[in-house]
C-alpha positions in Angstrom: 0.0 0.1 0.2 1.2 3.6 -1.2 -0.3 7.0 -0.8 -0.1 9.4 -3.6 0.6 13.4 -3.0 0.4 15.1 -5.4 2.0 19.1 -5.0 0.8 22.1 -7.1 2.1 24.9 -5.2 5.9 25.5 -5.7 8.8 26.5 -7.9 10.8 24.2 -10.1 13.9 26.5 -10.3 16.4 25.2 -13.2 20.2 25.8 -12.8 23.0 24.9 -14.9 25.8 22.8 -13.0 24.0 19.5 -12.5 26.4 16.7 -11.8 26.7 13.9 -14.0 26.0 10.4 -12.6 29.4 9.4 -12.3 31.0 8.5 -9.0 34.2 9.2 -8.2 36.4 8.2 -5.0 36.8 11.7 -3.0 40.8 11.9 -2.6 41.6 11.3 1.4 41.4 14.5 3.1 44.5 15.1 5.6 42.0 16.2 8.2 38.4 16.0 8.9 36.0 18.4 11.1 32.9 18.4 13.0 31.3 21.6 13.8 28.9 21.8 16.6 26.9 24.8 15.2 25.5 22.2 12.7 23.4 20.8 15.4 21.5 23.2 16.2 20.7 24.0 20.1 23.2 21.7 21.0 26.0 22.8 23.7 29.1 20.4 23.7 30.5 19.3 26.4 34.2 18.2 25.2 35.0 14.4 25.9 38.4 14.5 24.2 41.5 17.0 24.6 43.6 18.4 21.4 46.5 15.5 20.9 44.2 12.4 22.0 43.9 9.3 19.8 40.9 8.3 18.2 38.7 5.7 15.8 36.4 6.5 14.1 33.1 6.0 16.5 34.8 7.3 19.6 33.1 9.4 21.5 33.9 13.6 20.7 31.4 15.6 22.8 28.0 15.2 24.1 25.1 17.5 24.6 24.6 19.3 27.6 21.5 18.9 28.1 21.3 15.2 27.3 24.4 13.1 28.1 22.8 10.5 25.7 22.9 12.1 22.7 26.7 11.6 21.6 28.8 13.1 18.6 31.3 10.6 17.8 34.5 10.7 15.1 33.9 10.6 11.1 37.5 9.1 11.1 40.4 7.5 13.1 43.2 9.7 13.9 44.7 12.0 16.3 42.6 15.5 17.4 44.5 18.5 15.9 42.6 21.6 17.0 39.8 22.6 19.0 38.6 25.7 17.5 37.3 28.3 20.1 35.1 31.4 19.5 34.1 34.2 22.1 33.5 32.8 25.1 35.3 30.0 24.8 32.6 28.4 22.4 33.4 25.5 20.5 33.5 25.8 16.7 34.9 22.9 15.6 37.1 19.8 16.6 39.8 19.2 13.5 40.6 15.7 13.4 43.9 14.7 11.8 43.4 11.7 9.5 44.8 8.7 9.8 45.9 6.7 6.3 43.4 4.2 6.7 40.5 4.1 9.6 40.4 2.0 12.4 37.0 1.4 13.7 35.2 1.2 17.4 33.7 -2.2 17.0 30.0 -1.3 18.5 28.8 -5.2 17.9 26.6 -6.0 15.5 22.7 -6.3 16.6 20.1 -9.2 15.3 16.9 -7.0 14.1 14.7 -9.6 14.0 14.9 -10.1 17.3 16.4 -7.0 19.4 13.3 -4.6 21.3 13.0 -1.0 20.5 15.2 -0.2 23.0 18.0 -2.2 22.5 17.7 -0.8 19.1 17.9 2.7 20.3 20.3 2.5 22.4 22.7 0.9 19.8 22.1 4.0 17.4 22.8 6.6 19.9 25.6 5.3 21.5 27.3 4.8 18.1 26.5 8.7 17.3 24.1 7.8 15.1 21.8 9.2 17.2 23.1 13.1 15.2 21.5 12.2 12.5 17.9 11.9 13.9 16.3 15.2 13.7 13.0 16.1 15.5 10.0 17.8 14.6 8.8 20.3 15.9 11.8 22.7 16.3 13.8 21.0 13.6 16.6 20.0 16.3 18.3 17.0 17.1 16.2 14.6 18.9 15.9 13.1 22.6 17.0 9.9 22.9 14.3 9.6 25.9 11.6 10.2 23.4 9.2 8.0 21.4 8.5 10.0 17.8 4.9 8.8 16.3 6.3 8.6 13.3 9.6 8.8 11.2 9.2 10.0 8.3 12.0 9.9 5.1 12.4 11.6 1.8 14.6 10.0 -1.1 12.8 13.2 -3.5 15.1 15.7 -2.7 13.1 18.2 -5.1 15.9 21.6 -4.7 17.5 22.6 -7.4 20.9 21.0 -8.4 20.3 19.0 -5.3 22.0 14.8 -5.4 20.0 12.4 -7.0 19.2 10.4 -3.6 18.5 6.8 -5.5 21.5 7.3 -7.2 23.3 7.8 -4.0 21.8 4.6 -2.8 22.4 2.9 -5.7 25.1 0.7 -4.2 23.6 0.8 -0.4 20.4 -1.1 -0.4 21.1 -4.0 1.9 22.4 -1.5 4.4 19.1 1.1 3.7 16.7 -1.8 4.3 18.3 -2.8 7.6 18.2 1.0 8.6 14.5 1.2 7.6 13.6 -2.0 9.7 15.6 -0.8 12.9 14.1 2.5 12.5 10.9 0.9 12.1 11.1 -0.7 15.4 11.7 3.0 17.5 7.6 4.2 16.8 4.4 2.7 17.4 3.6 4.5 14.4 4.9 4.4 10.7 7.8 4.8 9.0 6.7 7.3 5.9 9.4 7.2 2.9 8.8 9.9 0.4 9.9 8.4 -3.4 9.7 10.3 -6.6 6.2 9.1 -8.3 6.2 7.6 -11.8 10.2 6.8 -11.4 10.9 3.0 -12.0 13.2 2.7 -8.9 14.2 -0.2 -5.8 13.2 2.2 -3.1 9.2 2.0 -3.8 9.5 -1.3 -2.9 11.4 -1.2 0.3 9.7 -3.0 3.6 8.7 -1.9 6.7 8.0 1.3 5.3 5.2 2.9 3.7 5.5 4.2 0.3 4.7 8.0 -0.5 4.9 9.1 -4.0 5.0 12.6 -4.4 5.1 14.4 -7.4 5.4 18.2 -7.6 7.7 21.3 -7.9 9.9 21.9 -4.8 9.6 21.7 -1.6 7.4 18.9 -2.8 10.6 16.7 -1.6 10.9 18.2 1.9 10.0 16.1 5.1 8.1 19.1 6.2 5.6 18.8 3.3 5.3 15.0 3.6 4.8 15.7 7.5 1.8 18.6 6.5 -0.2 16.3 4.3 0.1 12.6 5.4 1.0 12.8 9.5 0.6 16.4 11.0 1.9 17.1 13.9 -0.3 18.5 16.9 1.3 20.3 20.5 2.9 17.6 22.1 3.8 15.2 19.7 7.2 14.2 18.4 8.1 13.1 14.8 11.8 11.8 13.8 13.3 12.6 10.4 16.4 11.2 8.9 18.3 11.7 5.7 18.2 9.1 3.3 22.0 8.3 3.2 21.8 8.5 6.8 19.1 5.9 6.7 22.0 3.4 5.2 24.8 4.3 7.6 22.4 3.8 10.4 21.8 0.2 8.8 25.2 -0.5 8.1 26.0 -0.5 11.9 23.6 -3.1 12.7 25.2 -5.2 9.7 29.5 -4.7 10.6 29.0 -3.2 14.3 31.1 0.0 12.8 30.4 3.5 12.6 30.9 3.9 8.8 30.6 7.9 8.3 30.0 7.5 4.6 29.0 10.8 2.5 28.2 11.2 -1.1 28.6 14.2 -2.1 27.5 16.2 -5.2 29.4 19.0 -6.4 27.2 21.2 -8.8 26.7 24.9 -9.6 27.6 27.1 -12.9 31.0 27.4 -11.8 31.7 24.1 -11.2 34.7 22.5 -13.0 33.6 18.8 -13.0 30.1 18.6 -11.8 30.1 14.9 -10.7 29.2 12.7 -7.7 32.3 11.7 -5.2 32.5 9.2 -2.1 33.6 10.7 0.5 33.2 10.6 4.3 31.0 13.0 6.8 33.6 16.3 7.6 35.9 16.4 5.3 37.9 19.1 3.3 36.3 21.3 1.1 39.1 22.2 -0.9 39.9 18.6 -1.9 36.6 18.6 -3.8 36.5 21.5 -5.5 40.5 22.5 -5.8 41.1 26.8 -5.1 38.0 28.9 -5.1 38.3 32.5 -6.1 37.0 35.3 -4.6 34.6 35.8 -7.7 32.6 32.5 -6.7 30.3 31.5 -3.5 31.1 27.9 -2.0 27.9 26.7 0.1 28.0 24.1 1.9 24.1 22.4 0.5 21.8 23.6 -1.6 21.6 26.9 -3.0 18.0 27.6 -0.9 19.2 26.2 2.5 23.0 25.7 2.4 25.7 27.6 4.3 28.4 29.7 2.7 31.8 27.8 3.4 35.4 30.0 3.3 38.0 28.5 0.9 39.4 26.5 3.2 36.5 25.2 5.4 34.9 21.6 5.9 31.3 19.9 4.5 28.5 20.2 6.8 27.8 17.4 8.8 24.2 16.9 6.6 25.2 18.3 3.3 25.1 15.9 0.0 26.3 18.9 -2.0 29.0 21.7 -2.9 27.5 24.2 -4.2 29.9 26.6 -6.6 28.0 30.0 -7.8 29.1 33.2 -9.2 29.2 36.1 -5.8 26.7 38.7 -6.6 29.6 41.8 -6.5 28.3 43.4 -9.3 25.6 46.6 -9.4 22.4 46.1 -12.1 22.2 49.7 -13.3 18.4 50.3 -13.8 18.1 47.0 -12.3 14.3 47.7 -11.1 13.1 48.2 -14.9 10.6 45.7 -16.6 12.1 43.1 -18.9 15.9 44.3 -17.9 18.3 41.7 -17.6 15.7 38.6 -18.4 19.1 36.1 -18.5 18.3 36.2 -14.7 15.4 34.0 -13.5 12.6 35.9 -11.9 9.3 34.6 -10.6 7.6 38.0 -11.3 5.7 38.0 -14.2 7.1 41.2 -15.2 10.3 39.4 -16.3 10.2 37.3 -19.5 11.5 34.3 -17.5 8.1 32.9 -17.4 8.1 32.4 -21.4 11.6 29.9 -21.1 10.2 27.1 -18.7 12.9 24.7 -20.0 15.7 27.4 -19.6 18.8 26.8 -17.3 20.0 29.7 -15.4 23.3 30.6 -13.7 22.3 33.5 -11.0 24.2 35.0 -8.3 23.9 36.0 -4.7 22.9 39.6 -5.2 20.0 40.2 -3.5 18.9 42.8 -6.4 17.4 45.2 -3.7 17.4 46.2 0.2 15.3 45.0 2.7 11.9 46.9 2.9 8.5 46.5 4.5 6.0 43.5 3.8 3.4 43.8 1.5 0.2 41.7 0.5 0.8 40.1 -2.4 -0.1 36.5 -2.4 3.5 35.5 -3.8 4.5 33.7 -0.1 1.3 31.6 -0.6 2.2 30.6 -4.3 5.3 28.6 -3.4 3.8 27.2 0.0 2.2 24.0 -0.7 1.2 23.7 3.3 -2.3 24.9 4.8 -0.6 27.8 6.6 -0.2 31.4 6.2 3.2 32.1 5.7 3.2 35.8 6.0 1.2 36.0 9.1 3.0 33.6 10.4 6.4 35.4 10.0 4.7 38.9 11.4 4.1 36.6 14.6 7.7 35.3 14.8 8.9 38.8 14.5 6.6 40.3 17.3 7.5 37.1 19.3 3.9 36.4 19.7 3.8 32.8 21.0 0.2 32.2 20.6 -0.4 33.4 17.5 2.4 31.3 16.5 1.0 28.3 17.6 -2.4 29.1 16.1 -0.4 30.1 12.6 1.3 26.5 12.5 4.6 26.9 14.0 4.6 23.5 14.8 4.6 22.5 11.3 7.6 24.1 9.7 10.8 24.2 9.6 13.8 26.9 7.8 13.6 25.0 5.0 10.1 25.0 4.5 10.8 29.0 3.6 13.2 28.7 1.4 11.4 29.5 -1.7 9.3 32.3 0.8 13.1 33.9 0.4 13.7 33.2 -2.8 10.3 35.1 -4.4 9.4 37.7 -1.8 9.5 41.1 -3.0 10.7 42.3 0.6 14.2 40.8 0.6 12.9 39.6 4.0 15.1 36.5 5.4 12.6 34.2 6.1 14.1 31.8 7.2 15.9 33.2 9.9 12.7 34.8 11.1 11.6 31.0 11.6 14.5 30.2 13.1 14.1 32.6 15.8 10.9 32.0 16.0 11.1 27.9 16.8 14.1 29.1 19.3 11.8 31.0 21.2 9.6 28.2 21.3 11.5 25.9 22.5 12.6 27.9 25.6 9.3 29.3 26.4 7.2 26.2 25.6 9.9 23.7 25.5 
């Protein structure tokens, strides 16, 4: 049995620089990094010191608020540096890698006989608990919670996003084991989102209810799937996991090792050789993209939700893409005029972009305007497939009105669900940042 989900609201943004479906082994980086900032709301308590030897899977730090939430090393080697910022805040843990990984043995587990508690303990003590994200609030899940359901999406509808069916092509056994393990963590269902009308092995995965999705971005977002098939009520928890991370969890049970594999698509109009690389979580970004000039923006993740990286930084913990696009350093003279610079995509009907639905664009990072007052135009609603009022929710978040935020659906959303609102709104409002601030307020005031 499966669920058909057809999404009409959204946007298909076609960009230049899609990765060829060629998988190469990434060069082994001399160093890898885990950045606590990737785990929102986690305050790290360090377990290791500089100079310590670690195996792949050894604990680096745990959450100040939950000692069962552990974060482990993706590689074996030596803790080279613990980079700290203001007030000694930990910014990153840099590990100088061995030539080959040596793994901590967590032991194999027979999924057919293991209980849900045994499986959960195994996942969290290995560090794989960091892959599990909780809705509401879009934060790393608490091991003490029991989710009403678990949602996984293998349909990444964002521009230039990694093809997750291709990523999982050689990981089918581990992916199935991960689904089976996760199915024992919830009294409800595991929902697996797949792209409709594709002849994929993913549609035959056992121990999950298949959700066949059709439509433009953000159709593939887990938030869209949750909203349509299993909405969140106050006090409830839904867990979500990235598709490749499910295979990592499955591999833990099959081998007893935490193998932090990460397939990364190098994409974008400024990428010299757009293709896929088989690497490891936290790898050094220049090993994949080389030297990046000041005229290029390097993004860990996709163009809508990714984080900007410096020229000598490391790939984000959850990211499957490195995107390279032009920097927006050039001023567009008379950029406000209709029909001007129509080689640039715009969702506005005053642009001629709508006449070329199949054209691929190479946008830069220029905002083409400054932040201004919110105006009721309906443009936000056109790209929001959820049954919420995006502008009113943004205003409630900006005002810090908790009651209105609850009534307008703050429990349903995460920043990524407002990425298209960021893109199309003429006010230039940083919608994702506003939603993140609102969610943080809810965590503080409601919990």
